[in-house]
A tleap script that builds the chain and sets N, CA, C and O, in Angstrom:
source leaprc.protein.ff14SB
mol = sequence {
  NMET ASN HIE LYS LYS ILE HIE ARG LEU MET
  ARG GLU HIE ASP LEU ARG PRO LYS PHE ARG
  ARG ARG PHE ILE ALA THR ILE ASP SER ASP
  HIE ASP GLY PRO ILE PHE PRO ASN LEU ALA
  LYS ASP ILE ILE PRO SER GLY PRO ASN CARG
}
set mol.1.N position { 0.839 -1.182 0.000 }
set mol.1.CA position { 0.000 0.000 0.000 }
set mol.1.C position { 0.879 1.238 0.000 }
set mol.1.O position { 1.940 1.266 0.624 }
set mol.2.N position { 0.434 2.234 -0.690 }
set mol.2.CA position { 1.184 3.481 -0.662 }
set mol.2.C position { 0.485 4.484 0.262 }
set mol.2.O position { -0.588 4.205 0.796 }
set mol.3.N position { 1.095 5.630 0.439 }
set mol.3.CA position { 0.593 6.613 1.398 }
set mol.3.C position { -0.758 7.187 0.995 }
set mol.3.O position { -1.533 7.605 1.856 }
set mol.4.N position { -1.053 7.214 -0.310 }
set mol.4.CA position { -2.333 7.770 -0.747 }
set mol.4.C position { -3.494 6.858 -0.346 }
set mol.4.O position { -4.553 7.334 0.063 }
set mol.5.N position { -3.287 5.552 -0.467 }
set mol.5.CA position { -4.346 4.615 -0.076 }
set mol.5.C position { -4.561 4.644 1.431 }
set mol.5.O position { -5.697 4.587 1.902 }
set mol.6.N position { -3.473 4.732 2.183 }
set mol.6.CA position { -3.582 4.825 3.640 }
set mol.6.C position { -4.347 6.086 4.015 }
set mol.6.O position { -5.222 6.055 4.880 }
set mol.7.N position { -4.018 7.192 3.364 }
set mol.7.CA position { -4.687 8.456 3.648 }
set mol.7.C position { -6.182 8.362 3.331 }
set mol.7.O position { -7.013 8.850 4.097 }
set mol.8.N position { -6.520 7.737 2.210 }
set mol.8.CA position { -7.925 7.595 1.820 }
set mol.8.C position { -8.683 6.718 2.802 }
set mol.8.O position { -9.794 7.062 3.205 }
set mol.9.N position { -8.096 5.581 3.196 }
set mol.9.CA position { -8.763 4.686 4.140 }
set mol.9.C position { -8.946 5.350 5.506 }
set mol.9.O position { -9.992 5.198 6.136 }
set mol.10.N position { -7.956 6.066 5.949 }
set mol.10.CA position { -8.084 6.759 7.227 }
set mol.10.C position { -9.169 7.831 7.156 }
set mol.10.O position { -9.921 8.019 8.113 }
set mol.11.N position { -9.250 8.531 6.031 }
set mol.11.CA position { -10.281 9.552 5.874 }
set mol.11.C position { -11.671 8.908 5.851 }
set mol.11.O position { -12.601 9.445 6.452 }
set mol.12.N position { -11.829 7.763 5.167 }
set mol.12.CA position { -13.120 7.081 5.100 }
set mol.12.C position { -13.573 6.592 6.474 }
set mol.12.O position { -14.769 6.590 6.765 }
set mol.13.N position { -12.643 6.185 7.309 }
set mol.13.CA position { -12.986 5.673 8.641 }
set mol.13.C position { -12.895 6.748 9.714 }
set mol.13.O position { -12.968 6.460 10.909 }
set mol.14.N position { -12.736 7.985 9.271 }
set mol.14.CA position { -12.664 9.142 10.163 }
set mol.14.C position { -11.593 8.963 11.239 }
set mol.14.O position { -11.841 9.190 12.424 }
set mol.15.N position { -10.411 8.557 10.809 }
set mol.15.CA position { -9.274 8.416 11.710 }
set mol.15.C position { -8.329 9.585 11.498 }
set mol.15.O position { -8.074 9.991 10.364 }
set mol.16.N position { -7.818 10.115 12.578 }
set mol.16.CA position { -6.888 11.229 12.500 }
set mol.16.C position { -5.537 10.763 13.013 }
set mol.16.O position { -5.466 10.136 14.071 }
set mol.17.N position { -4.467 11.052 12.293 }
set mol.17.CA position { -3.137 10.653 12.777 }
set mol.17.C position { -2.692 11.539 13.933 }
set mol.17.O position { -3.118 12.688 14.053 }
set mol.18.N position { -1.828 10.989 14.782 }
set mol.18.CA position { -1.213 11.792 15.829 }
set mol.18.C position { -0.050 12.527 15.207 }
set mol.18.O position { 0.860 11.906 14.658 }
set mol.19.N position { -0.072 13.829 15.286 }
set mol.19.CA position { 1.004 14.622 14.728 }
set mol.19.C position { 2.098 14.782 15.766 }
set mol.19.O position { 1.829 15.149 16.910 }
set mol.20.N position { 3.318 14.509 15.373 }
set mol.20.CA position { 4.461 14.694 16.260 }
set mol.20.C position { 4.905 16.145 16.215 }
set mol.20.O position { 4.920 16.769 15.154 }
set mol.21.N position { 5.262 16.671 17.362 }
set mol.21.CA position { 5.791 18.020 17.388 }
set mol.21.C position { 7.224 17.987 16.890 }
set mol.21.O position { 7.971 17.060 17.202 }
set mol.22.N position { 7.606 18.976 16.129 }
set mol.22.CA position { 8.938 19.009 15.558 }
set mol.22.C position { 10.003 19.325 16.583 }
set mol.22.O position { 11.143 18.880 16.449 }
set mol.23.N position { 9.653 20.085 17.602 }
set mol.23.CA position { 10.629 20.423 18.625 }
set mol.23.C position { 9.902 20.624 19.944 }
set mol.23.O position { 8.686 20.817 19.981 }
set mol.24.N position { 10.642 20.576 20.988 }
set mol.24.CA position { 10.110 20.830 22.311 }
set mol.24.C position { 10.781 22.096 22.827 }
set mol.24.O position { 12.008 22.196 22.835 }
set mol.25.N position { 9.986 23.050 23.251 }
set mol.25.CA position { 10.539 24.294 23.767 }
set mol.25.C position { 11.230 24.015 25.095 }
set mol.25.O position { 10.584 23.595 26.056 }
set mol.26.N position { 12.516 24.243 25.154 }
set mol.26.CA position { 13.286 23.953 26.366 }
set mol.26.C position { 13.742 25.223 27.070 }
set mol.26.O position { 14.343 25.153 28.142 }
set mol.27.N position { 13.467 26.371 26.488 }
set mol.27.CA position { 13.913 27.630 27.071 }
set mol.27.C position { 12.692 28.444 27.472 }
set mol.27.O position { 11.781 28.658 26.672 }
set mol.28.N position { 12.687 28.888 28.708 }
set mol.28.CA position { 11.615 29.736 29.197 }
set mol.28.C position { 12.152 31.163 29.280 }
set mol.28.O position { 12.858 31.507 30.229 }
set mol.29.N position { 11.823 31.984 28.299 }
set mol.29.CA position { 12.358 33.342 28.284 }
set mol.29.C position { 11.531 34.288 29.146 }
set mol.29.O position { 11.904 35.448 29.318 }
set mol.30.N position { 10.424 33.816 29.683 }
set mol.30.CA position { 9.589 34.640 30.550 }
set mol.30.C position { 9.921 34.312 32.004 }
set mol.30.O position { 9.172 33.607 32.681 }
set mol.31.N position { 11.043 34.829 32.468 }
set mol.31.CA position { 11.493 34.540 33.823 }
set mol.31.C position { 11.917 35.831 34.506 }
set mol.31.O position { 12.042 36.876 33.867 }
set mol.32.N position { 12.135 35.745 35.807 }
set mol.32.CA position { 12.520 36.916 36.586 }
set mol.32.C position { 14.018 36.988 36.833 }
set mol.32.O position { 14.487 37.921 37.485 }
set mol.33.N position { 14.776 36.027 36.328 }
set mol.33.CA position { 16.214 36.002 36.539 }
set mol.33.C position { 16.914 37.090 35.742 }
set mol.33.O position { 16.320 37.685 34.843 }
set mol.34.N position { 18.185 37.356 36.071 }
set mol.34.CA position { 18.916 38.400 35.346 }
set mol.34.C position { 19.234 37.965 33.916 }
set mol.34.O position { 19.444 36.783 33.644 }
set mol.35.N position { 19.265 38.928 33.020 }
set mol.35.CA position { 19.624 38.684 31.626 }
set mol.35.C position { 21.022 39.259 31.430 }
set mol.35.O position { 21.225 40.467 31.546 }
set mol.36.N position { 21.967 38.403 31.136 }
set mol.36.CA position { 23.356 38.807 31.017 }
set mol.36.C position { 23.662 39.231 29.590 }
set mol.36.O position { 23.144 38.629 28.650 }
set mol.37.N position { 24.493 40.254 29.405 }
set mol.37.CA position { 24.834 40.712 28.053 }
set mol.37.C position { 25.774 39.725 27.361 }
set mol.37.O position { 26.516 38.990 28.010 }
set mol.38.N position { 25.724 39.728 26.034 }
set mol.38.CA position { 26.605 38.888 25.234 }
set mol.38.C position { 27.937 39.629 25.079 }
set mol.38.O position { 28.041 40.576 24.299 }
set mol.39.N position { 28.941 39.193 25.822 }
set mol.39.CA position { 30.227 39.889 25.814 }
set mol.39.C position { 31.070 39.558 24.591 }
set mol.39.O position { 32.036 40.266 24.308 }
set mol.40.N position { 30.731 38.503 23.861 }
set mol.40.CA position { 31.548 38.070 22.735 }
set mol.40.C position { 30.944 38.451 21.388 }
set mol.40.O position { 31.379 37.935 20.359 }
set mol.41.N position { 29.954 39.339 21.365 }
set mol.41.CA position { 29.300 39.644 20.086 }
set mol.41.C position { 30.189 40.447 19.133 }
set mol.41.O position { 30.009 40.362 17.918 }
set mol.42.N position { 31.148 41.228 19.658 }
set mol.42.CA position { 32.008 42.037 18.788 }
set mol.42.C position { 33.381 41.395 18.533 }
set mol.42.O position { 34.219 41.980 17.846 }
set mol.43.N position { 33.604 40.224 19.072 }
set mol.43.CA position { 34.901 39.557 18.919 }
set mol.43.C position { 34.918 38.730 17.639 }
set mol.43.O position { 33.999 37.951 17.384 }
set mol.44.N position { 35.958 38.899 16.841 }
set mol.44.CA position { 36.128 38.099 15.622 }
set mol.44.C position { 37.259 37.109 15.897 }
set mol.44.O position { 38.388 37.530 16.146 }
set mol.45.N position { 36.984 35.802 15.858 }
set mol.45.CA position { 38.031 34.831 16.166 }
set mol.45.C position { 39.110 34.808 15.097 }
set mol.45.O position { 38.828 34.952 13.907 }
set mol.46.N position { 40.341 34.628 15.532 }
set mol.46.CA position { 41.468 34.628 14.596 }
set mol.46.C position { 41.737 33.232 14.015 }
set mol.46.O position { 42.511 33.100 13.067 }
set mol.47.N position { 41.125 32.222 14.557 }
set mol.47.CA position { 41.293 30.865 14.063 }
set mol.47.C position { 40.395 29.913 14.818 }
set mol.47.O position { 39.649 30.342 15.698 }
set mol.48.N position { 40.445 28.633 14.499 }
set mol.48.CA position { 39.607 27.668 15.211 }
set mol.48.C position { 40.002 27.532 16.670 }
set mol.48.O position { 41.180 27.645 17.009 }
set mol.49.N position { 39.045 27.293 17.522 }
set mol.49.CA position { 39.230 27.106 18.961 }
set mol.49.C position { 39.881 28.309 19.629 }
set mol.49.O position { 40.683 28.134 20.547 }
set mol.50.N position { 39.569 29.500 19.205 }
set mol.50.CA position { 40.115 30.725 19.790 }
set mol.50.C position { 39.032 31.463 20.526 }
set mol.50.O position { 39.286 32.525 21.094 }
savepdb mol mol.pdb
quit
């Protein structure tokens, strides 16, 4: 069976697939903790591992 037949049969039997989430949010940016500045934003590395 190919995906089109599966899709048609599921639609006929009123079945809905479980959709997987692509990512899980692991960062909570709505917090009361301090926000530290990015001290390395203006630094240009001179080579690898620098």
